[in-house]
N, C-alpha and C positions, 0 to 999 in steps of 0.2 A: 505496500500499498504507501503510497507517494506521501511525503512529508507536506502537511497543510499549508497550503502557500496563497494568504493574501494580498492580495496588489490590490492597490488604489491606484488610484489615475485620470490627470487631469489631462486626457490627450488636446493637442491646440499645435497641430505639425510634429514636423521632424525632431524628434531627440539632440539635445543638442548640446547637455551639461553634465556634469558628476552626477553621480550617484552620493547621496550624503546620508547620513544617518548619526547617530547620537556618538558620544565617543563612550568607548568599555576600557575595563582597568586593561594598564598593561604591564606585561611580566620585564619590571627592571629589573627583578636580583640576576637573570641570568644574564640579561644583559648588556649590567656596568657591572659581570663580574664581583659582585658581593660574594661568592660564593667560591670555591674547587669546582668544577666540572669534570668528573669521568667519565669518557664514549668509553663505544665498546666494549660492554657488556652483558653478554651473550647470555646468560640465566644469575649469576651474582659472584659476586670480588668480596674476598675478603679485607678489610682496613686493620693494619696491622697496628698494636701497640705495646711500645717498647718502653718499663718505664727501669731505673737504676736506684734504687737504696747509695744512704752515704757511701759516700766513694775510696774515699783513703783516711790511711790511719796512720801512728805513728812507724817508722823508718823500722825495720828488722832483718838480722842475717837471714832469715827464712822465707823463703814466698808463703804466705796468708793472703785468701780471699778477702777483697775489703770489699765485696759490698755483693749483693745479688741481680740480680734481669731478669725480671718481668717478663715474659713475654703473653701479651692478650690481645685479642682478635675479636671485630662487629663485621659485625655484613649488611651488605647491600644491596640491594634484591631489587632490580627496577624490576614492574609491574608491568604487563602488555597494556595497553589501551588504543582504542578508536574510536574515529569518527567514521558515521553512517549516515548519507543523507540523499533523500532521492527529489527534485522536483519533473513535476510534470508540464510539458512545451507547450500546452495547451493555452491556460493561461495567458500565454504572451502573445501570440498572436495576436491582440485589437490593442499590446501595450503599445509602449511609444516608442519599442524597435525592433516593430516586427517584421520591418525590410530587411534587417539585415539574418531575420532566420530564413531565410529566401521562400520561394512561392513554390514546392515542391507539397506536396499534405502527402509525399513517405517521406521525404527527406526531408528534416529540419534543423535547424540547430537553433541553442539555445545563444540568443542573443550575446558578443562576445565580453561586449561593453561591463554588463550584467555574471557573464560568468565569470571573469574576473576580478570582477567586484568582491562574487562572494565567492570565490577561494581564497582573497584578502581576509574576508568578515572571518571568516573558518581560523586561519593562522593566526588572528589574533583574538577568538576567546579560547582556542587551546592554549595561546601561549597565558593568556588572562587565568585559566582551570590550573596551568598549571602552576603560576606564581603565587596563587592560596595554597595549592596544593602541596607547596616546599613551607609554608611555615604554619597553615593552621588546619588540613588534609588529615580525613579522620577515612581510613580503608572500608572503602564498601564500592557502589557501580561506580564507574568511571573514577575515581578516585583512591590517594596513597596516604598513606602514616606522610605528616608532614611533623616535620621542628618540634613543636609545642608540643603534638600530641608522642611524640617518643621520649618527650622529656619527662611529662607527667606521669607517664608506667616506668619510667627508668628508678626503682628502689635507690641505687646512687645517685641521685639527684635530688640533695637533701640540705639541711641547711641553711649556712650562710647565703650559700648559692641560690636557694629556691626563696626568691621575697614573695609573699602575699599579694604585695599590690595594692595601691585601690583607680579610682576613678581619677586619670593627670589630670588638669588646669594648670592655666597660665603661674597659682598661685601657688601651687605643690612641686611641679616640674621642675624647680631646677632639685631642692631638695630629694626629689624622686629619683632624678638621675643621677646625684652624688650619691644613694645609698644602691646605684650597680655596682658604680664605676666605688666600692671603696672592695666590693666583695669576689674583685676581679682578683686573681695569682697575681702575687707582687712580681711572677718570671712573666708575665707574659705582657705587664703596661708598657715596656719599650718594645712589643715586636711592631713594625709596619704594617699588622696586616691585621691588628684587632677594632675590631667597631662593636661600633653598640649598637642593633638594629632596633627602630622602633618605629610603634605604629604610626601611623600616620596622625593622629588625631593629639600624640605626644610631640610629635616633631611639632606640629602647628603650634601647642602649648607652648611650646619653647622657644618660637621665631615670636610667638604674644609676648611671651612675658620679657624678654629683650626688648621689646617695644619698646613697653611699660616704663624701662625706668632707660630710652635712652639709647640704646644700643642695638647692634646687629651683629648677625651672623657670621660666623669669623671662618674663614676661609669655605664661602660657598662657595657650591660647583654648580653653575647654571646645567650644565645636563644629566643630575640625579640631585635629589633633595640629600642633601650630606654637610655636616656642617663640624664643627670643634666643641668638646667640651672637657676641661682638664686637662687638654694636648691629644684628648683621645675621639675619632672620628665617632660621628653621630650621621646616622640616616634610615632615610623613612625607608622602608618594605612594604607597596602592597598588601602584601600576602598576612603580617600580623595584623590577628582580631584586635580591635581599640583598648586602652589603656599596657597593653603587651610593650614586655621590653626585651630581648638575648644579646648578651654581650660574647665573644667569642674571637678568637685568630680564626678567618676568610678560609687555611687553610685545614681547619679543624671539622668544616661544615662540608660536604658533599654530597653532588646531583649528580645521579646514575642513570644512565641510560646507554640506544644500543647505538643508533647512528644520529648526530644532529640534527644530521641534514635531511631527516628523518622527521622534520618540525618545518623543515620550507616544503613538504611535500603533501600535494594535494593531486590525488589521480581523479578525471574524470572518463567514465563509464557511456556512452550513449548507448539505452537499449532498444534499440533501433532493429539494428540488423542482429540481434543473439534472439530479442521475444517480439519483435514487433510492437512496441508500445511504443507509447511515444516520453517517456522516462529518463532521466540522465541519474545518476546513480553518481556521489562525492564522494570519496574515502579517503581518508587518514591512517598511517596505524602505527603506535609511536610506544618506547618503554619509557615509563619516566618513577627515580624513586629518591629520596633521600637519609642519609646516614653522618652521626658525629663520631668521629674516632673515639674520643675523650671526654667524657662526662665530666669528669673534675674543672675541668678546662672551660667551661660556661655558667652564666649565669642568669638565671631566669628572674623577671619580674613580671607576676599577673595572672601565675598559670592558675590558678584558682577563683579568678571572676568569672 
């Protein structure tokens, strides 16, 4: 059965402008390199974690082991996902681009401008859904577990690094950002890849708090919503739910997939010469999943809200 297609048209001559639609949420985490991407995972991959205890000891004449090396692992297993849509050509026969479909009753094509636009919208929708799942997804139909879900279920993520949180406002955002940064392990504070990932409402609250005192965003980048707080990068990510924050180094957070190019490929299958119908199918298949390597190197705020 074809996907329901509703076309509202005000036909007035040949179509001469671009299709437009409301802007949808875009996936800024992967696009801006805010976490590590591990491509070419066929099924699953092991993330190795190596820990070394106190390594030095007083010198002696004999060899005496001075430390303990512990090697553990976490598994990242991308989930296979798909998009299947089917449109019937008939509603387009009386629409703006009817002439571009051809005049044959048998061999018709979807209007090229619409087809190109529709493929672009599918890609944007996939990017938006992937962005949401990276941070807050819950495994189910068409979704995979995100970082907030994994952290909430991890018994090792506890204590001072798991901050209960509260509704963030311009009045309390500075104090709450301070709580997150104070909980970051000391050895990570000078790491260039350290970020405090925040929900959009937290970032807006911080901008407003600065405006109230006549300040401005320090080191603001026009390409992504990023600023500095206590010398640490604070970045807004679209997938985090309101009032939440996660602090970690970017190479501790992983997005796994098969082929990155799968995200840019939408197959178009005209069914006319296969079953005699006027249907056109749009098909996308890809894999996606996230995992972190060292939970002790992560600070969260607001997981229980």
